[in-house]
C-alpha positions in Angstrom: 0.0 0.0 0.0 1.5 3.3 -1.1 0.5 6.8 0.1 0.2 9.4 -2.6 -0.4 13.1 -2.5 -1.9 13.5 -6.0 -1.5 16.8 -7.9 -1.3 15.6 -11.5 -0.3 17.2 -14.7 -3.4 19.2 -15.4 -4.9 19.8 -11.9 -3.6 22.2 -9.4 -6.2 23.5 -7.0 -5.8 26.3 -4.5 -8.4 26.5 -1.7 -7.0 29.4 0.4 -10.1 31.5 -0.6 -12.6 28.7 -1.0 -16.1 29.8 0.0 -19.1 27.5 0.3 -21.8 29.1 -1.8 -25.1 28.7 -3.6 -24.4 25.9 -6.0 -25.8 22.6 -4.8 -24.4 19.2 -6.0 -25.9 15.8 -5.4 -23.6 12.9 -6.1 -25.4 9.5 -6.5 -23.4 6.2 -6.8 -24.9 2.8 -7.5 -22.9 -0.4 -7.1 -23.2 -4.1 -6.3 -21.9 -6.3 -3.5 -20.7 -3.3 -1.4 -23.6 -2.9 1.0 -22.5 -1.6 4.4 -19.1 -0.5 3.2 -17.7 3.1 3.4 -16.3 5.5 0.9 -14.2 8.4 2.1 -14.5 11.8 0.6 -12.1 14.6 -0.2 -12.4 17.7 -2.4 -10.0 20.3 -3.7 -7.0 18.3 -2.5 -7.1 14.6 -1.6 -7.3 13.9 2.0 -10.1 12.8 4.3 -12.9 15.3 4.8 -16.0 13.2 5.1 -17.4 9.7 4.7 -20.5 8.1 3.3 -22.0 4.7 4.0 -23.2 2.5 1.1 -26.8 1.4 1.9 -28.6 -1.0 -0.4 -25.6 -0.7 -2.7 -26.2 3.0 -3.2 -24.9 6.2 -1.7 -25.8 9.9 -2.0 -23.7 12.8 -1.0 -24.7 16.5 -1.1 -22.3 19.4 -1.1 -22.5 23.1 -1.8 -19.8 24.7 -3.9 -19.0 28.1 -5.4 -17.2 26.9 -8.5 -16.4 23.5 -10.0 -13.8 21.6 -7.9 -12.1 18.2 -7.8 -14.0 15.6 -5.8 -12.3 12.4 -4.5 -13.8 9.0 -3.5 -11.4 6.6 -1.7 -11.8 3.2 0.0 -9.3 4.1 2.7 -10.0 6.7 5.4 -6.4 7.7 5.6 -6.2 8.1 1.8 -3.6 5.3 1.6 -4.3 3.8 -1.7 -3.4 2.0 -5.0 -4.9 3.2 -8.3 -7.9 1.0 -7.9 -8.8 2.5 -4.5 -9.4 6.1 -5.5 -11.2 8.1 -8.2 -11.1 11.9 -8.7 -13.4 13.9 -10.9 -14.7 17.4 -11.3 -18.1 18.3 -9.9 -20.4 21.2 -10.6 -24.0 22.1 -9.7 -26.7 19.6 -10.4 -27.1 15.8 -10.0 -24.1 13.6 -10.9 -25.1 9.9 -11.1 -23.0 6.9 -12.0 -22.5 3.1 -11.6 -19.3 1.8 -10.1 -17.3 -1.3 -9.2 -16.3 -0.9 -5.5 -13.3 -3.2 -6.1 -11.9 -0.8 -8.8 -12.9 2.8 -8.3 -10.6 3.9 -11.2 -13.2 2.6 -13.6 -15.8 5.2 -12.6 -16.9 7.3 -15.6 -18.6 10.6 -15.2 -20.8 11.8 -18.1 -22.4 15.1 -18.8 -20.3 17.3 -16.4 -18.8 20.0 -18.5 -15.7 20.6 -16.5 -15.0 16.9 -16.1 -15.5 16.4 -19.9 -13.0 19.1 -20.5 -10.5 17.6 -18.0 -10.8 14.1 -19.6 -10.1 15.6 -23.1 -7.2 17.7 -21.8 -5.6 14.7 -20.0 -5.8 12.7 -23.3 -3.9 15.5 -25.1 -1.2 15.4 -22.4 -0.8 11.6 -22.2 2.1 11.3 -24.7 4.0 14.2 -23.1 3.3 13.1 -19.5 4.3 9.5 -20.3 7.6 10.7 -21.7 8.1 13.0 -18.7 7.6 10.0 -16.3 10.1 7.9 -18.2 12.6 10.8 -18.3 12.2 11.3 -14.5 12.7 7.6 -13.8 15.9 7.6 -15.8 17.0 10.8 -14.0 16.4 9.0 -10.6 18.6 6.1 -11.7 21.4 8.5 -12.9 21.4 10.4 -9.6 21.6 7.0 -7.7 24.6 6.1 -9.9 26.2 9.4 -9.2 25.9 9.0 -5.5 27.6 5.6 -5.6 30.4 6.5 -8.1 33.8 7.6 -6.7 35.8 7.8 -9.9 36.0 11.5 -11.1 36.0 10.7 -14.8 32.9 8.4 -14.4 31.2 11.0 -12.3 31.7 13.6 -15.0 30.2 11.2 -17.6 27.1 10.6 -15.4 26.8 14.3 -14.7 26.8 15.0 -18.4 24.0 12.5 -18.8 22.1 14.1 -15.9 22.4 17.6 -17.5 21.0 16.2 -20.7 18.0 14.6 -19.0 17.4 17.6 -16.8 17.2 19.7 -20.0 14.7 17.2 -21.4 12.7 17.4 -18.2 12.4 21.2 -18.6 11.5 20.8 -22.3 8.7 18.3 -21.5 7.3 20.6 -18.8 7.4 23.4 -21.3 5.4 21.3 -23.7 2.8 20.5 -21.0 2.6 24.2 -20.2 2.1 25.0 -23.9 -0.8 22.5 -24.2 -2.5 24.1 -21.1 -1.9 27.6 -22.5 -3.5 26.7 -25.8 -6.4 25.1 -23.9 -7.0 28.3 -21.9 -6.9 30.5 -25.0 -9.7 28.3 -26.6 -11.7 27.9 -23.4 -11.9 31.2 -21.5 -15.0 30.1 -19.8 -13.5 26.9 -18.4 -12.7 26.7 -14.7 -9.7 24.6 -15.7 -8.1 27.5 -17.5 -6.6 29.4 -14.5 -4.9 26.2 -13.2 -3.5 25.5 -16.7 -2.1 29.1 -17.0 -0.7 28.8 -13.5 1.2 25.6 -14.5 2.5 27.3 -17.7 3.6 30.3 -15.7 5.4 28.2 -13.1 7.7 26.6 -15.7 10.1 28.0 -18.2 7.1 29.2 -20.1 7.0 32.2 -17.9 10.1 33.6 -19.6 9.1 32.3 -23.1 5.5 33.1 -23.4 4.6 35.3 -20.5 2.7 37.9 -22.7 0.5 35.1 -24.0 -0.3 33.9 -20.5 -1.1 37.4 -19.4 -3.5 38.0 -22.3 -5.1 34.6 -21.8 -5.7 35.5 -18.2 -7.2 38.9 -19.1 -9.5 37.2 -21.6 -11.0 34.8 -19.0 -14.7 34.9 -18.5 -15.6 37.2 -15.5 -17.2 34.3 -13.6 -14.0 32.3 -13.9 -12.0 35.3 -12.7 -13.8 35.1 -9.4 -12.4 31.7 -8.6 -9.6 31.2 -6.0 -7.4 29.7 -8.8 -7.7 33.0 -10.8 -6.9 35.1 -7.7 -3.7 33.0 -7.2 -2.9 33.3 -10.9 -3.3 37.1 -10.8 -0.9 37.3 -7.8 1.6 35.1 -9.6 1.5 37.3 -12.7 2.1 40.4 -10.5 5.0 38.7 -8.7 6.5 37.6 -12.0 6.5 41.1 -13.4 7.9 42.5 -10.1 10.9 40.1 -10.1 12.2 40.2 -13.6 15.5 41.4 -15.0 15.7 45.2 -15.0 13.3 45.9 -12.1 14.0 46.9 -8.5 14.2 43.7 -6.5 11.4 43.3 -4.0 12.6 44.1 -0.5 12.2 41.6 2.4 12.8 41.5 6.1 13.9 38.3 7.9 15.9 37.0 10.7 19.0 35.1 9.8 20.3 31.8 11.2 21.7 33.6 14.3 18.5 35.6 14.9 19.8 38.9 13.5 17.1 40.9 11.6 18.1 42.2 8.2 16.5 43.6 5.1 17.6 43.1 1.5 18.0 46.9 1.1 20.7 46.8 3.8 23.0 45.3 1.2 22.6 48.2 -1.3 25.9 49.1 -2.9 27.0 45.4 -3.3 26.4 42.7 -5.9 24.0 40.3 -4.2 23.4 36.7 -5.3 20.2 35.3 -3.9 20.2 31.5 -3.8 17.0 29.7 -3.1 17.8 26.2 -2.1 17.1 23.3 0.4 19.2 20.7 2.1 17.2 17.9 0.2 17.8 19.5 -3.2 20.7 17.7 -4.9 21.1 20.2 -7.8 21.3 22.9 -5.1 24.1 21.2 -3.3 26.1 20.5 -6.5 26.3 24.3 -7.0 28.1 25.0 -3.7 31.7 24.4 -4.8 31.2 27.1 -7.5 29.6 29.4 -5.0 32.4 29.0 -2.5 35.0 29.7 -5.2 33.2 32.9 -6.4 32.8 34.1 -2.8 36.4 33.6 -1.9 37.5 35.5 -5.1 35.1 38.4 -5.1 33.7 38.9 -1.6 36.3 41.6 -0.8 35.4 43.4 -4.1 31.8 43.7 -3.2 30.2 40.3 -3.8 27.7 38.9 -1.3 25.7 35.7 -1.2 22.4 35.4 0.6 20.9 31.9 0.7 17.2 31.4 1.5 16.3 27.8 2.4 12.9 26.1 1.9 13.7 23.5 4.6 11.0 22.9 7.1 13.3 20.8 9.3 15.5 23.5 10.7 18.0 21.1 12.2 18.6 19.6 8.8 19.0 23.1 7.3 21.5 24.2 9.9 23.3 20.8 9.7 23.6 21.2 5.9 25.2 24.6 6.3 27.8 23.2 8.6 28.4 20.1 6.5 28.8 22.0 3.3 31.0 24.6 5.0 29.0 27.6 3.7 28.5 29.4 7.0 30.6 32.4 6.0 27.8 34.1 4.1 24.2 34.9 5.1 21.5 32.3 5.6 17.7 32.8 6.0 14.9 30.3 6.4 11.7 31.3 4.8 9.9 28.7 6.9 11.3 29.9 10.2 10.4 33.5 9.2 7.0 32.5 7.8 8.0 34.6 4.8 6.5 34.8 1.4 9.8 35.8 -0.1 9.6 32.9 -2.7 6.4 34.3 -4.0 7.8 37.8 -4.2 10.7 36.5 -6.4 8.5 34.1 -8.3 10.4 31.0 -7.1 8.8 27.7 -7.7 11.1 24.7 -8.3 14.6 25.2 -6.8 17.4 26.0 -7.3 16.8 29.6 -8.4 19.6 32.2 -8.3 19.0 35.9 -8.7 21.8 38.4 -9.2 21.1 41.9 -7.9 23.2 45.0 -8.7 24.4 47.7 -6.4 21.4 49.9 -7.3 19.0 47.1 -6.2 17.9 46.1 -9.6 17.8 42.5 -10.8 20.6 41.8 -13.3 20.0 38.1 -14.1 18.1 35.0 -13.1 19.0 31.3 -13.3 16.5 28.6 -12.8 17.7 25.0 -12.2 21.1 23.5 -11.6 23.5 21.8 -14.0 26.7 22.8 -15.9 25.2 25.3 -18.3 23.8 27.4 -15.5 26.9 27.0 -13.4 29.1 28.2 -16.3 26.8 31.1 -17.0 26.8 32.2 -13.4 30.6 32.0 -13.1 31.1 33.9 -16.4 28.6 36.6 -15.3 30.4 37.2 -12.0 33.8 37.1 -13.6 32.8 39.7 -16.2 31.6 42.0 -13.5 34.7 42.0 -11.4 37.5 41.4 -13.9 
């Protein structure tokens, strides 16, 4: 039995502003040989929120919603499941009736629900890309395991070259998925799936490549869709992206460092600042440290400073990694310990992300991801500034 926290390729739901409202939904399920058994219910994100008893091989469940949301049925109250133990689908106002096999919930088919029909069609479009992404990710995992076991320097370099190639492929496939979602949103401005698809596209390299298209697609969304919590989150992400790009004044932030000293980013005005968003569990982040240490030793006295902002929630592991990696000679902040939204301000999703800020406080360059190409670009940029 494996525990999953399902997000999926085309479904990202934010419930921070979720409000129960006037749209009533009745879900009716009919089955056989399951009398007296329970189904456990989740919505928005998987996780137990309620349960329903199957009586006379039938169950009914009523819920009030504001907009279409994802609804989950699971056979396990702790949401520990295999593929046959759970089914998710979109619900919207009205009656939703279906027959199902209790032994294999994945076979449930929902007909006549507009948002669910759209989601099924969209998932079919993404299957070839998502399958290739899964295969690429599995190969990357094997390569990282091999790298961790290999001691020979030449062999490690060969493995790292392969890793860089597959990491680039990973980015390319995510970009393709983002493009599919973007095109869907352009064609379906009235779909409640569109904000999540635009959010996904924005959170990948697509932000730099087709941001203007994403912004226009958002502006063209139906007014009713724009009232959804997903749209509100998307609007904030668009604003944060625009405020954290090359050429703009870097957003200021105030946090306490590892030692409890309170500092602001603006305190470092007059220096070249490299913000490094990382975590102790992020292998690509750790692989960049030797280069950061070399740059710091060469250029710190000339006005180069490093500020690392960790996403670790285990503060002991965060501090231990700093000591183990011997990087305690520059500044360290924990966004978790400070309960800070600094990652949102700088539009940081997947890590590592590095942002170079000039003496005037304006952003000079951004790097997303690890690997040799980004490492070389960072080194070359710093060397060009100081030499």
